[in-house]
N, C-alpha and C positions, 0 to 999 in steps of 0.2 A: 515590452516583452510579449511575444505571442505564445500563450500557453499551449496552443495546438502544435507548435514546433517542438516543444518539450514533450508533449503527450499527443502524438498523432492518433493513438488508440482511442482518444475521445470521440473520434468520428465513427467508431463502432457502436456507440450508444445511439440507437435509433430515435428515442424520445428526445425531442429538442429541449424540453424543460430540464430533464435530468442531466443531459449533456452540459447545459449551461450552468446548472447548479454545481456539477462536478468540477468544471473548469473554474468557476468562481471560487470554490473552496481552495484550489491550488493557488490561485492568484492571491487570495487573502493570506494563505500560509506564507507565501513568498514575501508579501508586504511586511509581515510581522517577524520574519526570520532574519537572522544575520547571514544566512546562507544565500548564495546567488544561484541562478540557473547553472552557471558554469561550475560552481562547487558541487552541485548534485551530479554532474557528469564526471567528477574527478575524485570525490571522497569515497572511501570504502563503504560498501553497503551495510556493514555491521562493524561496531566497535569491539565486538567480542573476539575477533580473529586477528587483531593487531592492525597497526596503521599502514602496513605494506601490502595489504590485500589489493589486488589489481581489479577485482570485480567492483564496479562503481555502484553507487546508490541507484542511478537510473538503469544500469544493466540489470540489476536484481529486480527492481520494480517492474520494468517492462517485461522481463521474463516471467514474473508471477502472473501478470495480466494475460500474456500469451498462453501460458500453460493452463491457467484456470479456464480460459475460453475454449481451448482445445479439449480439455477434459469434459467440459459441459456439452460441447458438440457431440462427443462420443457417447455420453450418457443419453442425450436426446436421441441419438441414432439407434442405440441398442436396447433401451429400456421401454420402448413402446408407449411412451407417455406415462409410465408408472412412477417416474421420478421427474416431474416437470421442473424445469429450470428457467427462470426469468433471466435472459441473457443481458438485458440492460442493467438489471440490478447487480448481477454478477460482475460485469465489466466495470461499472461505476464503483462497486465495492473494492474490487481489486486495484483500481487506479488510486483510490483514496485510502487504502489500508494503512499506509505509512506516512500519510500527509502530516500527521502530528509530530513526526521526527524533525520537521523543520523548526519546531519550537523547542524540541528536546536537545538538539545539538547546538554547539557553539564552535567557533574556530579559535585555536590557541595562537600564540605569537608566531608560530611557524606555519600557520594556515592548515593545521591538522585538525580534523573534527574530533570533538570530545563531548561528553555529556555535560550539559550546563546545569545550573542550579535548578531551573524550572523542571528539567527532565529528571532530576533526582526525586522530585516530589510527585510529578504527574507523568506517567509513561505515555507514549504516543497513542495508544488506543483511546485514552481518555481525552487528550488534547485534540486528537483527530475528530472524535465525535463532536466535541464542542465547536470546532471550526465548521464542520459539515452542517450541524444544526443551524448555526448562524447564517449559513448560505441556503437554507431551506431544503437540504437533502432529506429525502424521506426516511422514515424509521427503518425500513427493511435494508437500506444501504448502510445506515449508521450501525445497525446490528452487525454487519460484516466488519466494519472498522473496529467495533468494540470487541468482537470475538475472534479476530484473526490470530491473535497472539495467545500466550499462555493464560491470560485472564479469561479467555473464552472457554477454558476447560471446566469452568464452574457453572455453565449454563447450557441449555440446549441450543444447538446451532441450526439454522436453516440449511437446506441443501446448498444454496449458493455460498453460505458462510463456510461450510465444510470444504467445499472445493477451493475457495481462496485460502483458507487456513492450510490445507495440505499442499497447495502449490507453493505457498510461502515457506513452509517448513521443509519441504523436499528440496528446496533450492538454498536452504540455510544450514540445516543440520549436517549435511556432508562436509561442509567447510569447518564446522565446529567439532563434530564428534566422529568423523570417519576413522576407521581403522587404517593406520598407515603401516604398510608392510615394506 
């Protein structure tokens, strides 16, 4: 499997070492997961909205990366350097934010994704950081993985982590909590 086919956005990371560490983390997660590359393109992006959700894991993940990058570019454009954003850190963090879900999910007898035993004890921010650290991903990117979900509400986030967190939640909460008229 070529991880760059799954994640063409890896090419947006200018730093070769960080790009390789990010790719290696996804490769390691896929090696340890029961999920396949094809599963990621077919399973719903969240288990909280039911198994019939048509937005796939990869649809959501890639949208988060694109939205976070676009938001960071606008911040860089409008804030005159007052809110500096490291684009490589932001992009790597957005790509890796949910990598731990590959260890959290299992497939049932009907090939539907569900939370496995591992995921009941360790949510994906924790397992994602563990995978990333094993691959040499720097602390500022691991911080994004660790703080992108609700667990991050207990600590101060970097600017890059805020952008990834909000890109993630703005593309999740409307599915979960929107007012239906």
